[in-house]
N, C-alpha and C positions, 0 to 999 in steps of 0.2 A: 149135863149133855150138851151144853156151850163149848165148855171147855173140850169135849171130846172131839165135838165136829172140828173146832178149828185147828186143834192138834192133829188130825188123820188128814184134814185139807195141807196145812202145811208141810207133814211128813211127804205127801204127795208132790209137792211143788218141787221139794228138794231131789226126790227121785226122779222126776220129768227132767230138770235142771241138769242133774247128772248122765241123765241119758243123752242131752242135748251135746255133751261134750263127749260120748261116745256112740256119735250119728253115725258112724260109718263102720262100727264094729256090730256085727251080729252075732248073738242074740240079744247082748247086754242091752242095744238100743233099744230094741220092740219090748222086750221084758221091762225095763224100768218106765217106760213109755205107757203101756197098758199098766202098771203097777199103779204107777204115779196118778195118772187118771182114775183108776179105780178108788183110790184115797178121796179123791176128790168129790168124786160122785156119791161116795158114802159119808163123807163128812157132811154134804150138803143133804143128803137122804135121812140121816139122823138129827138135824136140824129141825128143831120144834116150831120153830118160828120162820118167816120172812127175813126178819132183821137178822137172827143168828145166821141163816143161809147165806145172807150178803155177806157177813162179816167173814164168816169162813172162806166164801168164794173168794174174796178180795184177799185174804190172807194169802190163798195159794197163788194168785196172781201175782202179786206183790212179791214174793219171794220167786216163783217161777220168773219173773220178768229181771230180778235182780240175779239171778244165778245161771241165767242165761244170754243174758243182754249186757251184762256190765261193762263189756268192751266198749260199748257206745262213747263211754267217759274217755276214751283214749283222745277222742279229737280235740279235749279239752287244751291239750299240749300248747296248739296253735295259737290259744288266746294270750292276753297279755294277763299279768296276776290279779288285776282289778275285774276284767271281762270273764275268770274263771268263775267267780261268784255266782254270777248272773247265768254262764255257761250251765254251772253245775245245778242251779235252779232249773232251767229249761231240760236239761237231761233228766232230771228228777221227774220232773213234771210229765215228760214222755212215757218215762217207764211206769207211771201211775195210770196214765191213760190207755198203755198196752194191757195194764192188768186189768182195767174195768170190765170186760167182759165176764171175766170169769166169776165177778162180784156181781154183776147184773144176772146173770143166769142161775147163780147162788140164790140170790133174792128172790126170783120168781120159782125156783121149784122148792124154796126151802120150807118145810111145813106142808107141803102137798103129796109127800112120797108116804105111801101105806101099805100094809098088805092087799087091801082090797082097790088099789088104782093102778092095775096094769099098765093103762094108758102111758101113765107117766113114765115107765122103763122106755118106751118107744120114742118119747119127746126128748130125753136125755141130750142124746148127741146132737140130733137136729138143731135142740134149740142153743147149744153151746155153739156151734159152729155157726147159725144166724149171727149168734151176738159177736162172734169174732168178725165176721162178714162185715157188719153194719160199722163195728167202732176201729177194728185194725184196717181192714182191707180200704172200705171206703170214706172213714172218716179220715183217719190218720194216712192213708195211701202208703200203709207197711205192713203187705203180706206174708210176713216173715213166719209166723208160727204155727201154719198148719203140720198137723201131726203126719200127715202123710209123707213128707221129707224124710221121715223117720224109715221109710223104707226103700230109699232109692238103693240101701246096699243091703243085699239079704235076699232070701228065698220068695220073700212076698213082693219084690221088686215088678212082677209081672203084672201087677193089679194096676199100676200105674199107667200101662198102655190101654185096659180097659175103663175105667172110671177117672182115670186123674188124680192129681195130689189131692184135691178135696173129696172126690168119693172114696178113696182108699183111707184118707184120715177119718171120713165118717165112719166108715166099719170098722175101726179101729178103735174110734171114740163108743162105740156102741158095744164091742165087746169090753171095754172098761168099764161102762155104766151096768152091763148086766153083773159083772164079778163084783163091782161096788155095792152094787143095791140086793145083792145075794141074800137071801133069807127076810130081805124088808120087802120086796114086793112079788108078786106071783110071777111065774112063768120065767123069772132071771135066768135059772139055769138052763131051760130049754132054748130060750133066744141068744145066750152066751154059745151054744154049743153051735147053733144055726148060723150065727153070726162068722164064727172061726170058720164053719163049713165053707160059707159064701167066698170068704177072703182067702181060703187055698185055693178053691176052684177057682177063680179069676186069675189068681197067680198063675195055675198050671195051665191054662189055655193057651192056644197059639198064641203069637203075639202081633199078629195081624190078619187081614182077610187078602186073601188069593196069594200068587205067587210074588215075591220080594223082586221089584224091580231096580236093578243096581246101575248105575252110571260107569263111567269110567273111573279106575282106581286113580287118586289122587296123593301124591306124596307131600306132606306137611310138616315143617319144622318148625319149632316155635324158639324165638328169642326172646327170654326175658331174664335180663341180667340182673347179679345182685346190685343194689345203690343203696344210698343213704334212706332212711324214712324220710318223708316229706317234712319240712318246719313250717310250712305256709304253702299258700295258693300261688307258687311262683309263675310269673308272667313270662319268665326268660327261660330260653334252651340253656342245658347244659351240654357245652359242645363236645366237651371229653365223651359224655355219658353218648351221645348221637354216634361220635365217630368210632366207637365200640360196638354199638350196634350195625352199623354200617358194614365194618371189618366181617361180624359174625354172620352178616347176611350174605355176602359175598362168599364166604366159604361155605354156605349151607348148600347142599344138593337135593333141593327140592323143587316140587313144581311150584308150592306156594310157602310164603314164609309169614309168620304171624308176630308182630310188637304187642305187648299191652297197651292197656288204657291210657291216655295222655302221656306218655312218653315223649311226643313233641309238643311243649308248651305254647310255642309262638309259631302255629301254620302257615301265618300270614307271610310271616320271612324266612321260615327253614323249608317248606315245600319245595319249592323250584331246585334249591340244592342240591336237597337230599336225593330227588327225583333224577338229577343230573348223575349224581356218583353212582347210582345203582342203574343208569339207563344201559350200559351193554349187556345186562341180564335178561334173561326171557320170564325171569319169576315174578310171580305176581307176590307182591308186596303189601301187606296189611297192616297199616299200624295206628294207633289212637293218637289223636291229636286234638288242641283246643284252636277253634277258629272262631274269626270276628262274627258276632252275629249283629244286627240292628240296633240291639242293645245290650251289651255284656258279650260273653262268649258263646259257642257250642263245642260242646263235647262230641266228636264225631270218629267216625272211622276213615281211615281215607287209602285209596289205592296208589303207592307211593310212586310208581312207574308212571302212571298216568298224571299224577299230582292232583287228582279229582277227589272230593269226598264222595263216599257211597252211602254214608248213613250218618243219621243224626241222633243222640241220645234222646228218648223221649220220654222217659221217667226218672224224676228228680228224689233225692233223698230228702224226705219231711224233717224240718227244722235244722238241715244241714245245708242244702242247696236251695231251699224255699221254704215258704211258711204256709201249710195249708189252710184252706177255709179263709171265709171271710173275718168269723169271728177270733179266731188266731191271730190273723193281720191286723184287726183294729184292737186287739189287746196288746200286742209287740208294740204297736204306733203310739199307744195312750201311754204305756210304760216306758218308752223309748229304749225297747230291747232291741239291739242290733247286735246279735253274734253270728250272722252267717259270714261266711269267709271266702264266698265264692260268686262270682256272678254268671254261672253257667244258667243259660236258657233252654228252655226244652223243645227239641224238634217236632216237626209237623206229624201228626198222627197217621198220616197215610203217606207212604214213602215208596218208591219204585224197589221191585225185588232187585236183587243183585246178583245178575248171572253171568260166570264165568267159565265159558266154553261150554254151555250146556248144564253146567251144575249150579245151582241155585245156594247161594251163600245166606244164611239168616242169621244176623248179628243180635247180641245182647250185649251191651256195655254196664260192667258195675251190677247196680243194683237192679238192673231189668230182668237179671235171673230169677227175680221173685213172681215175674207177672208172666203166667201162661200164654195169655191171650194177644200177647205180642209175636208171638208165633204165629206166622198165617203160610203155612207151605203152599204153594201151587203143586201141578200135577210132574214137575221136573224132579230129576234127582236133587238130593238136599244134603247140606252138611249144616250144624249148627256150631256159630263161632261166638265164643264168651271171651271178654277181654275186660280186665280190671286192673285194679291199683288198690291194693290193700294194704299198704304201708303207712296208711293212718294208723292202723288198728296193731296192737302188739299180741292180743290174745290168740290162741292156736283155736279156741272154740267155733271163733268167726270164721276163720279159714278152712274148718270142716263143714260147717254149715253151708256156705257158699258153693263148696263140692258137690255137697248132697243135693243142694237146687239145682246145680247144672246135670247132676247125672239124673234128677227126677224130670226135668225138661226131655232130656235125650229119652229117657223111656216113656214119656207119655207120647213123643211123637214117632218113637222109633228110629230115630236120627242120629248118625254118629256125630261126635261130638268132639273139637279141639278148644282146647282152654288156655289164654296166655294171661298171666296173672301176676302182678309184681308183689314180692313177698307172700304170695300164695301158693296154692296147689297149680302147676302148669302141665298140661298132658293131653292124652287123648282117651275118650270112652266111647269104647262099642256098645250098644244096649242088647246086642244080640250074640251075647256069650262070649263076649271080647273081655268084657271089664274094664276096669282103670288102668291105664299104663303113664305112670309121672315120668316127665323129662328130665333130662340128665345134662342140661345145661348150667353154667357156673358163672364166673364173672367176667369170662370174656367169648365162649361159646355157643353158638346155636345147639339145641338139640338134636339128637340123631331123629332123622325123619321119621313120620309114622305114616302109613297107608290107610288112608281113609276109604271106604266105599260107599259114596254117596246113593242114596235111594229115595224113593219115594216113600211118603207118609202113608203107610198102611194100617198102623193100630186102629182099634175102634174110637179111641179117645179123639184121635187126629182126624180122622176120617168125619167123625160127628162135627168137630170144629170147624171144618172145611164145608160140610154141605148139610150140617143140622140147623143148629141154633144161631150160625151166623146168618142164614138167610132170613131167618126171622126179623132180623133187626136192619137188614139191608134197605135202602131206598131203592124201590123198584123203577124210579125214575133215571135212576144211574145206569141201567143196563141199556 
């Protein structure tokens, strides 16, 4: 029985890992996700003891992390040969920690599933989501593996505007648990049909409350030029590359032009001359830039014509840009582990809204696309702006997953999205029926402008985040 449980869970991990590679391809994405987690829950359900449940769940977690997050190892190429051994150990340890919640929940649920314990069926999905939230989201600061992202492309995407990525993922996991425990626990068949019905219903409901209030149309061009993958965290600008960006921007006929993350490596020196070269234009040019901080540098978004930063990145990548938690920092210091290759500092949690002629621009830089709570729309028409630099990573699965996350954020809040990413997918996304439109830029040209229709957030998830739970945690003295 133990071998069967581990085999089922391992097969499930490979199915989910395969579905991650097909995350934008419906129905393969959803079918692989549901089938994989059904194997996980069945493997845990057949475990006769907690120990076997933990082993089965851990096997699932390790294979899932390895098959869908192996691209993390690409960052090792910027280290020296000696540092790569230590870096490989850090990457391996990180993947084991990502795998931990699946083993933990397997240990909790293993041996508890039987025909007479129907309550266990209802605990499976919430229990696994809770374990993920505590370990991956809160401890590691890496909310990457939520199943709701798999719904961003396909007919179930409408559910994201009602219950968000976590809520939609909870429904999907409950369907998988019911299928996996079919014949093991009572009521599994009925609950599976009910959960599918709820998921389909919320996907078909209107995408928002009331009439859609759109602002003026904005034409946007993306300049994401082909360039060599980075070999390190350079502090100097490539003047030839910046010249190409300036020429492409001047040729773009659009209200806004967007450059990717950290194209400008030395903002202190380069912002003023770049602004002067673009001065005759009436365009707003948003560009990623590294700017001096009191200690280290900020990863920022600047508006080039005015030469001012409009946003500082708030969320950094764990074990790459910072070491999370006192325990890990103590361990790294004690063992003399120094693998960080950047001195980027986090910006303030509270930053002023970006107003561009009555349109609110809501920026997300790189890894921040994984954090729904960073999007705090007001009552003005708004646009999501995601800039990134994925040149560190060679695997296509990373590019597909970050695109799915961007689309999911757009779906949650019902806001149009513009995306400018080096070595990744750049383009425009309209959550209300328009879909994804990839840009056609290349080595020296801007994309053809896309027309965005900024609008107020009217999705139930977006309105609740504005006026529901957020008010519960606000300090009344701040009003």
